[in-house]
C-alpha positions as CSV (number, residue, x, y, z in Angstrom):
1,M,0.0,0.0,0.0
2,A,2.9,2.4,0.7
3,K,4.2,2.0,-2.8
4,L,0.9,3.2,-4.2
5,S,1.0,6.3,-2.1
6,V,4.5,7.1,-3.4
7,L,3.2,6.8,-7.0
8,R,0.2,8.9,-6.1
9,E,2.4,11.6,-4.6
10,M,4.7,11.5,-7.6
11,W,1.7,11.9,-9.9
12,E,0.3,14.8,-7.8
13,F,3.7,16.6,-8.0
14,I,3.9,16.2,-11.8
15,R,0.4,17.3,-12.3
16,L,0.4,20.3,-9.9
17,H,3.9,21.6,-11.0
18,K,3.3,20.9,-14.7
19,K,6.4,18.8,-14.9
20,Y,5.1,16.4,-17.6
21,W,8.6,16.0,-19.1
22,L,9.4,13.8,-16.0
23,I,7.0,11.0,-17.1
24,P,9.3,9.6,-19.9
25,V,12.3,9.8,-17.6
26,I,10.5,7.8,-14.9
27,V,9.2,5.3,-17.4
28,V,12.7,4.7,-18.8
29,L,14.2,4.3,-15.3
30,L,11.5,1.8,-14.4
31,L,12.1,-0.2,-17.6
32,V,15.8,-0.4,-17.0
33,G,15.2,-1.5,-13.4
34,V,12.8,-4.2,-14.5
35,L,15.3,-5.3,-17.3
36,L,18.1,-5.6,-14.8
37,F,15.9,-7.4,-12.3
38,L,14.6,-10.0,-14.8
39,T,18.0,-10.8,-16.3
40,E,19.8,-11.0,-12.9
41,G,20.2,-14.8,-13.0
42,S,20.0,-15.6,-16.7
43,A,22.6,-16.4,-19.2
44,I,22.2,-13.0,-21.0
45,A,23.1,-11.1,-17.9
46,P,26.7,-10.5,-18.8
47,F,25.6,-9.0,-22.2
48,I,23.1,-6.7,-20.5
49,Y,25.6,-5.5,-17.9
50,T,28.1,-4.5,-20.7
51,L,25.5,-1.9,-21.9
52,F,25.8,-0.1,-18.6
């Protein structure tokens, strides 16, 4: 439940302060985090880590 409140607060900040350019930045960071999490134990992990 606490994670949802963080997302709600982030959305309120973006909406109230008109910082809509933050949305793509947050989405890209979330996608990179998910990619790193999912490939942590797989055989392609060394190839993913060379990108960063």
